N, C-alpha and C positions, 0 to 999 in steps of 0.2 A: 388709341386714336390712330387711325391710318393716315399715311402720307397722302398728300394731294398728287394726283397723277401728272407726270411731266411728259410732254410731247417733244420728241427729239427727231430732228431731220438730219439724216446722214447723206453725205454727198461724196461721190466718186467722180472727180472732174475728169473730163476728156473733151478735146475739141470737137470730134465728130459725135460722140455720145457721152453725156454726162448722166450717170445713174443717180437716182435719188431713192431714199427709203425712209419712211416714217414709222416710228414705233411709239408706243406709250409705256411709260414705266410708272408703276405704282409699287412702292417698296422695292421688293426683289423680283416682282412679276414683270415680265415684258409681254406686250401685246402688239402684234402687227397691225398697222393701220393701212398703209399703202406703199407702193413702190412702182417704179418705172423709170423711163429715160427721156431726157431732153435731147433731140437730135438737131444738130445745126445744119445739116445738109451741105451741098456744095455752094461755092461762091467765095467772095473776097472775105478775107480775115475779119475786117470790122463788122461786116454783116452777120457772120457766123457768131461772133462775140456777142452781139446785140441779141441774137436768137437765144443764146445760152442765158444771158442776163434776164431777158424777159420770161424764159421758160422757168427758171429757178424762182423768180419773183412771183409768177403765177402758182407755183407749188406752195410757196410760203403763204400767199394770200388764201389759197384753198384750204390748206390743212392747219394753218395757224400754230406752227411749232413754237416752243418756248425757247429753244436753243438749236444750234447747228453744230454738227461735227463733220469735219472735212479732212480727207487725207492729204497729207503734205506731199509736195512734189519731190521725187527722188531724181538725182542726176542720172540721166539716161546715157547710153553709149552715143546716141546722136544728140548733139547739143541743140540742133534746131527743133527736135521733137520735144525736148525739155522746155525750151522757150515757148513753143506753142501750147504745150500742156499748162505751163505757168499762166498763160494769158486766159485760157479757159478757166482755170482755177480762180484767177482774179475776178472774172465775171461772176462767178458763183459767190465769192466772198463779198463782192460789192452788193449783190442782190440781198445778201443776208444783213450786212451792217446798214444798208439803207433802210431796212425795216427795224432797226435798233436791236437786232438779235445778237446775243453772246455767241461767238464762234470759238469752238475748241478744235485744235489741229492735232492730228495724230499721224505718226509714221505708219507705213504699211506693217512693219515689224510689230508695233503696238496693237494694231487692229487684229492681225492674225493671231497674236498671243492671247488677246482678250476673247476671241471667238473659238479658236481651235485649241489653243494651249500650246502652240508651237509657232514661233515666228517665221519659220521657213515653210509654212503650209502651202499647199498648192491650191489653186482657184477651186477645183472640184471639192476640195475638203472644206473650203470656206463656205461654198454653197450648201453642202450637206449639213454642216453645223448651224448655218443660219436657218435652214429648214427645220432642224430639230429644236433649236432654242426658241423659235417663234411658232412652233407647232403648225407649220404650213403643210398643205397637202402635197406639195412637190417642190422641187429646187426653183428658186427664182432665177431669172435670167442673170448672166454673170455681172453686168454693170450694176443692176439693181441689188444684187447679193452683196457686192462690195460696199454699196452705199448702206444697206442695212447692217452689214458688219460694222461699219464706222459708227452708226448710231448705237449699236450693241456695245461697242467698245466704250463709248461715252457713258452709257448707262452703268457699265461696270466700273466706272471711275477711271478709265484708262490704265487700270492696273493689271488686267489679264486674270486668268484663273489663279495664278500663283503669286500674284502681286509683284511681278517683276518690271512692269511698265513704270515709267517715271513721270506720270502725269502729262497733261496736254499744255500746249502754249495756248493761252486764251486771249481773245480780243474782244473788246466791247465798243461798238459805235464808230470805230474808225480803223483804218488800216495803218499799220506801222508799229 
């Protein structure tokens, strides 16, 4: 008896550009469904956050994922950038939990380990491995590749190729 397919939405949060990637997992097989970006454009922060929230909500409505995998915020050199990124990430999280989806959070290290096999991998390596793992004809755009990588990490159980990741923090239905 084969496992029912699971649709996973990966999100790479950003204030200007939030990448998304949807894959379907059936057993050990991964299949590409869609990917792209939600762009907030110029304007006041509250309006940009609203655009991100609505954009991620539309992706969820269109593709009907069963769960969401999102990258955790790392502390940047610039605290203001970290705060802005956190707000963009919050918009994506709210869109997911408002739809009742389970959210798994992964560090950049876990995502890179799961996809490339090395936590210090470069963006180009991540893009190339995403292309290879999903059998795509070319490298996806950087933000979409990072989102697809997050979904792949979740599909691999957050463990990476060598089982060195230590699982994800999971949230269901509410933040906190």
